[in-house]
A tleap script that builds the chain and sets N, CA, C and O, in Angstrom:
source leaprc.protein.ff14SB
mol = sequence {
  NASP GLY SER MET SER ARG ARG SER ALA ILE
  ASP SER VAL ALA PRO ARG SER ASN ARG ALA
  ALA LYS ALA ILE LEU GLN HIE LEU ASN ASP
  GLN SER CYS VAL LEU GLY SER ILE ALA LEU
  ALA ILE GLU GLU VAL ALA ARG LEU LEU ARG
  THR LEU ILE CYS LEU GLU VAL GLY ASN GLY
  ARG GLY GLU ALA CLEU
}
set mol.1.N position { -149.517 -13.757 53.556 }
set mol.1.CA position { -148.672 -14.853 54.055 }
set mol.1.C position { -147.624 -15.254 53.033 }
set mol.1.O position { -147.520 -14.652 51.964 }
set mol.2.N position { -146.845 -16.279 53.372 }
set mol.2.CA position { -145.734 -16.675 52.499 }
set mol.2.C position { -146.144 -17.271 51.175 }
set mol.2.O position { -145.420 -17.170 50.184 }
set mol.3.N position { -147.327 -17.902 51.160 }
set mol.3.CA position { -147.731 -18.579 49.909 }
set mol.3.C position { -148.036 -17.543 48.843 }
set mol.3.O position { -147.801 -17.816 47.666 }
set mol.4.N position { -148.542 -16.378 49.188 }
set mol.4.CA position { -148.866 -15.353 48.183 }
set mol.4.C position { -147.590 -14.815 47.554 }
set mol.4.O position { -147.522 -14.644 46.337 }
set mol.5.N position { -146.583 -14.547 48.369 }
set mol.5.CA position { -145.342 -14.009 47.801 }
set mol.5.C position { -144.644 -15.072 46.919 }
set mol.5.O position { -144.055 -14.752 45.886 }
set mol.6.N position { -144.728 -16.331 47.356 }
set mol.6.CA position { -144.137 -17.407 46.557 }
set mol.6.C position { -144.874 -17.497 45.201 }
set mol.6.O position { -144.249 -17.638 44.149 }
set mol.7.N position { -146.197 -17.413 45.256 }
set mol.7.CA position { -146.977 -17.498 44.025 }
set mol.7.C position { -146.674 -16.358 43.091 }
set mol.7.O position { -146.552 -16.562 41.883 }
set mol.8.N position { -146.549 -15.146 43.629 }
set mol.8.CA position { -146.225 -13.996 42.756 }
set mol.8.C position { -144.830 -14.122 42.179 }
set mol.8.O position { -144.564 -13.685 41.059 }
set mol.9.N position { -143.935 -14.729 42.960 }
set mol.9.CA position { -142.587 -14.962 42.432 }
set mol.9.C position { -142.636 -15.969 41.268 }
set mol.9.O position { -141.974 -15.785 40.247 }
set mol.10.N position { -143.414 -17.007 41.440 }
set mol.10.CA position { -143.551 -18.031 40.385 }
set mol.10.C position { -144.214 -17.408 39.171 }
set mol.10.O position { -143.809 -17.673 38.040 }
set mol.11.N position { -145.250 -16.567 39.396 }
set mol.11.CA position { -145.948 -15.928 38.271 }
set mol.11.C position { -145.010 -14.983 37.509 }
set mol.11.O position { -145.128 -14.834 36.293 }
set mol.12.N position { -144.091 -14.355 38.222 }
set mol.12.CA position { -143.199 -13.420 37.514 }
set mol.12.C position { -142.125 -14.175 36.748 }
set mol.12.O position { -141.606 -13.664 35.755 }
set mol.13.N position { -141.777 -15.389 37.191 }
set mol.13.CA position { -140.728 -16.157 36.523 }
set mol.13.C position { -141.336 -16.975 35.372 }
set mol.13.O position { -140.663 -17.225 34.373 }
set mol.14.N position { -142.571 -17.380 35.505 }
set mol.14.CA position { -143.174 -18.296 34.508 }
set mol.14.C position { -143.129 -17.775 33.097 }
set mol.14.O position { -142.755 -18.542 32.211 }
set mol.15.N position { -143.481 -16.526 32.806 }
set mol.15.CA position { -143.430 -16.100 31.402 }
set mol.15.C position { -142.025 -16.181 30.815 }
set mol.15.O position { -141.854 -16.559 29.656 }
set mol.16.N position { -141.037 -15.831 31.601 }
set mol.16.CA position { -139.667 -15.903 31.083 }
set mol.16.C position { -139.227 -17.323 30.848 }
set mol.16.O position { -138.575 -17.612 29.845 }
set mol.17.N position { -139.572 -18.223 31.760 }
set mol.17.CA position { -139.191 -19.622 31.578 }
set mol.17.C position { -139.965 -20.227 30.396 }
set mol.17.O position { -139.449 -21.090 29.686 }
set mol.18.N position { -141.200 -19.768 30.197 }
set mol.18.CA position { -141.987 -20.244 29.098 }
set mol.18.C position { -141.369 -19.800 27.760 }
set mol.18.O position { -141.301 -20.582 26.812 }
set mol.19.N position { -140.929 -18.555 27.699 }
set mol.19.CA position { -140.245 -18.080 26.466 }
set mol.19.C position { -138.971 -18.850 26.261 }
set mol.19.O position { -138.643 -19.198 25.127 }
set mol.20.N position { -138.232 -19.131 27.329 }
set mol.20.CA position { -136.991 -19.906 27.215 }
set mol.20.C position { -137.266 -21.313 26.687 }
set mol.20.O position { -136.561 -21.828 25.819 }
set mol.21.N position { -138.327 -21.918 27.250 }
set mol.21.CA position { -138.688 -23.279 26.819 }
set mol.21.C position { -139.078 -23.282 25.345 }
set mol.21.O position { -138.706 -24.194 24.606 }
set mol.22.N position { -139.827 -22.265 24.911 }
set mol.22.CA position { -140.201 -22.199 23.498 }
set mol.22.C position { -138.958 -22.024 22.616 }
set mol.22.O position { -138.845 -22.638 21.555 }
set mol.23.N position { -138.040 -21.184 23.069 }
set mol.23.CA position { -136.819 -20.961 22.306 }
set mol.23.C position { -136.016 -22.251 22.175 }
set mol.23.O position { -135.499 -22.564 21.102 }
set mol.24.N position { -135.915 -23.006 23.288 }
set mol.24.CA position { -135.186 -24.263 23.325 }
set mol.24.C position { -135.862 -25.257 22.376 }
set mol.24.O position { -135.176 -25.936 21.613 }
set mol.25.N position { -137.189 -25.354 22.410 }
set mol.25.CA position { -137.886 -26.273 21.541 }
set mol.25.C position { -137.705 -25.908 20.058 }
set mol.25.O position { -137.538 -26.785 19.211 }
set mol.26.N position { -137.740 -24.599 19.760 }
set mol.26.CA position { -137.525 -24.138 18.411 }
set mol.26.C position { -136.129 -24.493 17.962 }
set mol.26.O position { -135.930 -24.923 16.825 }
set mol.27.N position { -135.169 -24.321 18.831 }
set mol.27.CA position { -133.771 -24.644 18.501 }
set mol.27.C position { -133.629 -26.139 18.213 }
set mol.27.O position { -132.975 -26.543 17.252 }
set mol.28.N position { -134.261 -26.953 19.072 }
set mol.28.CA position { -134.187 -28.417 18.868 }
set mol.28.C position { -134.872 -28.804 17.551 }
set mol.28.O position { -134.395 -29.678 16.827 }
set mol.29.N position { -135.990 -28.147 17.255 }
set mol.29.CA position { -136.691 -28.419 16.013 }
set mol.29.C position { -135.807 -28.074 14.816 }
set mol.29.O position { -135.737 -28.839 13.854 }
set mol.30.N position { -135.142 -26.938 14.872 }
set mol.30.CA position { -134.206 -26.522 13.810 }
set mol.30.C position { -133.078 -27.554 13.691 }
set mol.30.O position { -132.693 -27.934 12.585 }
set mol.31.N position { -132.566 -27.994 14.808 }
set mol.31.CA position { -131.476 -28.962 14.820 }
set mol.31.C position { -131.938 -30.288 14.186 }
set mol.31.O position { -131.200 -30.923 13.432 }
set mol.32.N position { -133.192 -30.689 14.517 }
set mol.32.CA position { -133.652 -31.952 13.958 }
set mol.32.C position { -133.837 -31.886 12.469 }
set mol.32.O position { -133.632 -32.881 11.775 }
set mol.33.N position { -134.232 -30.699 11.945 }
set mol.33.CA position { -134.299 -30.504 10.507 }
set mol.33.C position { -132.924 -30.650 9.892 }
set mol.33.O position { -132.766 -31.316 8.869 }
set mol.34.N position { -131.930 -30.033 10.505 }
set mol.34.CA position { -130.566 -30.151 9.996 }
set mol.34.C position { -130.100 -31.578 10.025 }
set mol.34.O position { -129.503 -32.062 9.064 }
set mol.35.N position { -130.369 -32.269 11.135 }
set mol.35.CA position { -129.938 -33.658 11.258 }
set mol.35.C position { -130.643 -34.539 10.261 }
set mol.35.O position { -130.049 -35.478 9.732 }
set mol.36.N position { -131.918 -34.247 9.993 }
set mol.36.CA position { -132.656 -34.985 8.993 }
set mol.36.C position { -132.059 -34.828 7.620 }
set mol.36.O position { -131.965 -35.794 6.862 }
set mol.37.N position { -131.654 -33.619 7.292 }
set mol.37.CA position { -130.999 -33.326 6.007 }
set mol.37.C position { -129.659 -34.071 5.909 }
set mol.37.O position { -129.328 -34.643 4.871 }
set mol.38.N position { -128.908 -34.053 6.998 }
set mol.38.CA position { -127.625 -34.763 7.029 }
set mol.38.C position { -127.852 -36.281 6.822 }
set mol.38.O position { -127.135 -36.935 6.064 }
set mol.39.N position { -128.855 -36.803 7.511 }
set mol.39.CA position { -129.172 -38.226 7.373 }
set mol.39.C position { -129.542 -38.573 5.929 }
set mol.39.O position { -129.106 -39.600 5.409 }
set mol.40.N position { -130.340 -37.727 5.281 }
set mol.40.CA position { -130.699 -37.995 3.861 }
set mol.40.C position { -129.452 -37.954 2.973 }
set mol.40.O position { -129.304 -38.769 2.062 }
set mol.41.N position { -128.563 -37.004 3.243 }
set mol.41.CA position { -127.351 -36.901 2.461 }
set mol.41.C position { -126.484 -38.140 2.669 }
set mol.41.O position { -125.918 -38.663 1.709 }
set mol.42.N position { -126.373 -38.610 3.891 }
set mol.42.CA position { -125.585 -39.803 4.189 }
set mol.42.C position { -126.201 -41.017 3.459 }
set mol.42.O position { -125.472 -41.827 2.886 }
set mol.43.N position { -127.509 -41.136 3.480 }
set mol.43.CA position { -128.160 -42.250 2.773 }
set mol.43.C position { -127.854 -42.205 1.280 }
set mol.43.O position { -127.591 -43.234 0.656 }
set mol.44.N position { -127.891 -40.992 0.713 }
set mol.44.CA position { -127.601 -40.827 -0.735 }
set mol.44.C position { -126.168 -41.226 -1.028 }
set mol.44.O position { -125.902 -41.927 -2.004 }
set mol.45.N position { -125.238 -40.781 -0.184 }
set mol.45.CA position { -123.816 -41.154 -0.363 }
set mol.45.C position { -123.643 -42.667 -0.271 }
set mol.45.O position { -122.931 -43.281 -1.065 }
set mol.46.N position { -124.317 -43.251 0.727 }
set mol.46.CA position { -124.229 -44.727 0.901 }
set mol.46.C position { -124.747 -45.448 -0.313 }
set mol.46.O position { -124.164 -46.442 -0.745 }
set mol.47.N position { -125.849 -44.956 -0.874 }
set mol.47.CA position { -126.407 -45.592 -2.106 }
set mol.47.C position { -125.413 -45.478 -3.240 }
set mol.47.O position { -125.182 -46.453 -3.954 }
set mol.48.N position { -124.812 -44.298 -3.425 }
set mol.48.CA position { -123.844 -44.119 -4.472 }
set mol.48.C position { -122.631 -45.018 -4.286 }
set mol.48.O position { -122.108 -45.584 -5.245 }
set mol.49.N position { -122.187 -45.143 -3.019 }
set mol.49.CA position { -121.039 -46.027 -2.753 }
set mol.49.C position { -121.353 -47.479 -3.062 }
set mol.49.O position { -120.518 -48.203 -3.605 }
set mol.50.N position { -122.589 -47.912 -2.707 }
set mol.50.CA position { -122.995 -49.284 -3.019 }
set mol.50.C position { -122.980 -49.530 -4.508 }
set mol.50.O position { -122.553 -50.587 -4.973 }
set mol.51.N position { -123.454 -48.536 -5.261 }
set mol.51.CA position { -123.474 -48.633 -6.736 }
set mol.51.C position { -122.053 -48.726 -7.249 }
set mol.51.O position { -121.753 -49.575 -8.090 }
set mol.52.N position { -121.164 -47.861 -6.754 }
set mol.52.CA position { -119.751 -47.881 -7.186 }
set mol.52.C position { -119.100 -49.196 -6.855 }
set mol.52.O position { -118.338 -49.728 -7.662 }
set mol.53.N position { -119.383 -49.737 -5.677 }
set mol.53.CA position { -118.783 -51.012 -5.246 }
set mol.53.C position { -119.251 -52.097 -6.214 }
set mol.53.O position { -118.455 -52.935 -6.638 }
set mol.54.N position { -120.530 -52.086 -6.561 }
set mol.54.CA position { -121.056 -53.076 -7.502 }
set mol.54.C position { -120.341 -52.995 -8.840 }
set mol.54.O position { -119.978 -54.012 -9.429 }
set mol.55.N position { -120.144 -51.758 -9.313 }
set mol.55.CA position { -119.442 -51.570 -10.613 }
set mol.55.C position { -118.002 -52.055 -10.488 }
set mol.55.O position { -117.473 -52.685 -11.404 }
set mol.56.N position { -117.355 -51.754 -9.322 }
set mol.56.CA position { -115.975 -52.149 -9.112 }
set mol.56.C position { -115.837 -53.669 -9.061 }
set mol.56.O position { -114.875 -54.238 -9.577 }
set mol.57.N position { -116.820 -54.313 -8.425 }
set mol.57.CA position { -116.791 -55.759 -8.297 }
set mol.57.C position { -116.918 -56.396 -9.680 }
set mol.57.O position { -116.371 -57.471 -9.926 }
set mol.58.N position { -117.630 -55.738 -10.566 }
set mol.58.CA position { -117.589 -56.184 -11.968 }
set mol.58.C position { -118.872 -56.820 -12.435 }
set mol.58.O position { -118.870 -57.508 -13.456 }
set mol.59.N position { -119.970 -56.620 -11.728 }
set mol.59.CA position { -121.193 -57.187 -12.299 }
set mol.59.C position { -121.696 -56.304 -13.441 }
set mol.59.O position { -122.560 -56.712 -14.218 }
set mol.60.N position { -121.149 -55.094 -13.533 }
set mol.60.CA position { -121.388 -54.224 -14.700 }
set mol.60.C position { -122.767 -53.594 -14.739 }
set mol.60.O position { -123.009 -52.688 -15.537 }
set mol.61.N position { -123.666 -54.051 -13.900 }
set mol.61.CA position { -125.038 -53.493 -13.926 }
set mol.61.C position { -125.213 -52.365 -12.939 }
set mol.61.O position { -126.148 -51.574 -13.069 }
set mol.62.N position { -124.321 -52.268 -11.934 }
set mol.62.CA position { -124.425 -51.196 -10.968 }
set mol.62.C position { -125.624 -51.336 -10.049 }
set mol.62.O position { -126.143 -50.347 -9.531 }
set mol.63.N position { -126.063 -52.586 -9.851 }
set mol.63.CA position { -127.210 -52.786 -8.981 }
set mol.63.C position { -126.760 -52.640 -7.526 }
set mol.63.O position { -125.645 -53.008 -7.156 }
set mol.64.N position { -127.661 -52.096 -6.723 }
set mol.64.CA position { -127.341 -51.929 -5.296 }
set mol.64.C position { -127.200 -53.324 -4.654 }
set mol.64.O position { -127.912 -54.268 -4.994 }
set mol.65.N position { -126.260 -53.404 -3.724 }
set mol.65.CA position { -126.068 -54.661 -2.985 }
set mol.65.C position { -127.206 -54.929 -2.034 }
set mol.65.O position { -127.201 -55.944 -1.336 }
savepdb mol mol.pdb
quit
């Protein structure tokens, strides 16, 4: 009947879609690692800028605002 052919069609597509889903998840995971690194770099730059601003303002100690 029709349900058997539909099921075999789903079974034949499932492994490919599963591989695609895994590839997409891996890609997103890699992207999140990159974004995490960028976020850390931005935080470091912001910290340095705060220190420079403190020095520029003239408190002389370079304490973070």
